[in-house]
C-alpha positions in Angstrom: -134.0 201.8 87.5 -137.3 200.1 87.0 -138.4 197.5 89.6 -140.8 194.6 89.3 -142.9 195.4 92.4 -143.6 198.6 94.3 -144.9 199.0 97.8 -146.2 202.6 97.8 -147.0 202.7 101.5 -145.0 200.8 104.1 -143.3 201.7 107.4 -139.7 200.7 107.2 -138.9 202.8 110.2 -141.1 200.5 112.3 -138.9 197.5 111.5 -136.0 196.9 113.8 -134.0 195.6 110.8 -135.0 198.3 108.3 -131.7 198.4 106.4 -131.6 194.6 106.0 -135.2 194.6 104.7 -134.4 197.4 102.3 -131.3 195.6 100.9 -133.2 192.3 100.6 -136.0 194.2 98.8 -133.5 195.5 96.3 -132.3 192.0 95.6 -135.9 190.9 95.1 -136.7 193.7 92.6 -138.9 195.6 95.1 -139.1 199.4 95.5 -140.5 200.9 98.7 -142.1 204.2 99.5 -141.3 204.3 103.3 -143.7 206.5 105.1 -142.8 207.9 108.5 -145.1 209.1 111.4 -143.0 211.9 113.0 -140.2 214.2 111.8 -137.8 212.4 114.1 -138.5 209.1 112.5 -138.0 210.7 109.1 -134.7 212.1 110.2 -133.5 208.7 111.5 -134.8 206.8 108.4 -133.1 209.3 106.1 -129.8 208.8 107.9 -130.1 204.9 107.8 -131.7 204.4 104.3 -131.0 207.4 102.1 -128.4 205.5 100.1 -130.7 202.7 99.2 -131.6 203.2 95.5 -134.9 201.3 95.9 -136.2 203.4 98.8 -138.0 206.8 98.9 -138.7 208.2 102.4 -141.6 210.5 103.2 -141.8 213.3 105.7 -144.5 212.2 108.1 -146.9 213.7 110.7 -149.4 210.9 111.3 -152.8 212.1 112.6 -152.8 209.5 115.4 -149.7 211.0 116.8 -151.2 214.5 116.5 -154.5 213.4 118.1 -152.9 211.9 121.2 -150.4 214.7 121.7 -147.2 212.8 120.8 -146.6 215.4 118.1 -145.7 218.8 119.6 -145.7 222.3 118.0 -141.9 222.0 117.6 -142.4 218.7 115.8 -144.8 220.4 113.3 -142.3 223.2 112.7 -139.6 220.6 112.1 -141.8 218.7 109.6 -142.6 221.8 107.7 -138.9 222.6 107.4 -138.2 219.0 106.2 -140.9 219.2 103.5 -139.0 222.1 101.9 -136.1 219.8 101.1 -138.1 216.6 100.3 -140.0 215.4 97.2 -141.8 212.8 99.3 -144.3 213.4 102.1 -146.2 210.8 104.1 -147.9 209.7 106.1 -150.0 212.8 106.7 -153.7 213.3 106.8 -156.8 213.2 109.0 -158.4 210.6 111.2 -161.9 211.3 112.5 -162.7 207.7 113.7 -163.6 207.3 117.3 -161.2 204.4 117.6 -158.2 206.6 117.1 -159.1 210.2 117.8 -161.2 212.2 120.2 -163.4 214.9 118.5 -161.4 217.5 120.5 -158.4 216.7 118.3 -160.1 217.3 115.0 -159.4 221.0 114.8 -155.7 220.5 115.6 -155.4 217.7 113.1 -156.9 219.9 110.4 -154.7 222.8 111.3 -151.5 220.7 111.1 -152.5 218.9 108.0 -153.3 222.1 106.2 -150.0 223.6 107.3 -148.1 220.6 105.9 -150.0 220.8 102.6 -149.4 224.5 102.3 -145.7 223.8 102.8 -145.9 221.2 100.0 -147.4 223.7 97.6 -145.7 227.0 98.6 -142.2 226.0 97.5 -142.2 223.4 94.7 -139.4 220.9 94.8 -136.7 221.9 92.4 -136.3 218.4 90.8 -139.6 216.5 91.1 -143.3 217.0 91.6 -143.9 216.2 95.3 -145.6 212.9 96.1 -147.9 212.8 99.1 -149.3 209.7 100.8 -152.5 210.6 102.6 -154.3 208.9 105.5 -158.0 209.8 105.4 -160.4 207.9 107.8 -163.9 209.3 108.0 -162.4 212.5 106.7 -162.0 212.2 102.9 -164.2 215.2 102.3 -162.2 217.3 104.7 -158.9 216.1 103.2 -160.2 217.0 99.7 -161.3 220.4 100.8 -157.7 221.1 102.1 -156.2 219.8 98.9 -158.5 222.0 96.8 -158.1 225.2 98.7 -154.3 224.9 98.8 -154.2 224.2 95.0 -152.3 221.0 95.9 -153.7 219.1 92.9 -151.9 221.3 90.5 -148.6 221.2 92.4 -148.3 217.6 93.8 -149.2 214.0 93.2 -151.8 213.1 95.9 -152.2 209.4 96.9 -155.0 208.2 99.0 -153.6 205.3 101.0 -156.1 202.5 101.7 -159.1 204.6 100.6 -162.2 204.0 102.9 -164.4 207.0 102.2 -167.9 207.1 100.6 -168.6 206.4 97.0 -169.2 210.1 96.4 -165.9 210.9 98.0 -164.2 208.4 95.8 -165.7 209.9 92.7 -164.7 213.4 93.8 -161.1 212.2 94.4 -161.0 210.5 91.0 -162.2 213.7 89.3 -159.5 215.6 91.1 -156.8 213.3 89.7 -155.8 211.5 92.9 -153.9 208.3 93.0 -154.9 205.3 95.1 -152.7 202.7 96.8 -154.4 199.4 97.5 -153.5 196.7 100.0 -154.9 193.3 100.8 -156.8 194.6 103.9 -158.7 197.0 101.6 -159.6 194.1 99.4 -160.9 192.1 102.3 -164.1 194.2 102.3 -166.9 194.3 99.7 -166.7 198.1 99.5 -162.9 198.0 99.1 -163.1 195.5 96.3 -165.7 197.6 94.5 -163.6 200.7 94.8 -160.6 198.7 93.5 -162.7 197.9 90.4 -163.6 201.6 89.9 -160.3 203.3 90.3 -158.9 204.4 86.9 -156.1 202.2 85.6 -153.7 205.1 85.3 -154.1 205.9 89.0 -153.8 202.4 90.5 -150.9 201.6 92.9 -150.1 198.8 95.3 -149.1 199.0 98.9 -148.9 196.9 102.1 -149.0 199.3 105.1 -146.7 196.7 106.8 -145.4 195.8 109.3 -148.3 195.1 111.6 -146.3 195.9 114.8 -143.7 198.5 115.6 -140.2 197.6 116.8 -139.9 194.0 115.6 -137.9 192.5 112.8 -139.6 191.9 109.5 -138.7 190.7 106.0 -138.8 191.8 102.4 -140.2 188.4 101.5 -143.3 189.1 103.6 -143.8 192.4 101.7 -143.5 190.7 98.4 -146.0 188.0 99.4 -148.5 190.6 100.5 -148.1 192.5 97.2 -148.5 189.3 95.2 -151.7 188.5 97.0 -153.0 192.0 96.3 -152.1 191.8 92.6 -153.8 188.4 92.3 -157.0 189.8 93.8 -156.8 192.9 91.6 -156.5 190.6 88.5 -159.7 188.8 89.6 -161.6 192.0 90.4 -160.6 193.9 87.3 -160.5 190.9 84.9 -156.9 191.6 83.7 -153.4 191.5 84.9 -152.5 194.9 86.4 -148.9 194.1 87.5 -147.2 196.1 84.8 -149.7 198.9 85.0 -149.2 199.4 88.7 -145.5 199.2 88.4 -145.5 201.8 85.6 -147.7 204.1 87.6 -145.3 203.8 90.6 -142.3 204.5 88.4 -144.0 207.7 87.3 -144.2 208.9 90.9 -141.0 207.6 92.3 -138.6 208.1 89.4 
């Protein structure tokens, strides 16, 4: 089924009323790529939301949880096993910002990320090309290095969520065939708006990265409102309506 709006990076598992939001989203013509941050959240989200036709759930190992030790070696093993059975992976990646990770965590982050990406490419999903939503803060070059040496670009659809790297890194990611999901926070900066102008039409996606807080109720209407603001800004930036383009791109990835 085709939907009118697509949120290609949100966190349904952070919402205390996730099933209600998913059902309301279906009624509003909204599809969701629900990213998780640990394999335990993925397991819980799958149990609660797997029967929602408008939801795809990603296997997640968020770099913040790796950096501060909340993700254990057993968690990594579990996530790798989950990847084998899933066509959707996210949120995974690297974060080298001082606000969220001590430099002592960088090597572990990199090791875990590469292990997850190798799992994505080692055993292709039998039904669909895997879709990966990637967090890359001050680390886009390192992320691209991993994707290249694992041959991930030929095996998977790689999405940079809320891209914030350098201009050279953006061009490298574009040349590699990456996709880019854009939210209104990205468009609040001059650099983000310029990147949104440069991203190829066929690789443009919309997202929200909502909710802003974990463990509280949220609403599908708030997701829709954020996506509408993003689409309106993208229209002004690019000089054309990209609603149908972004929806078609998302349909290609989510099926």
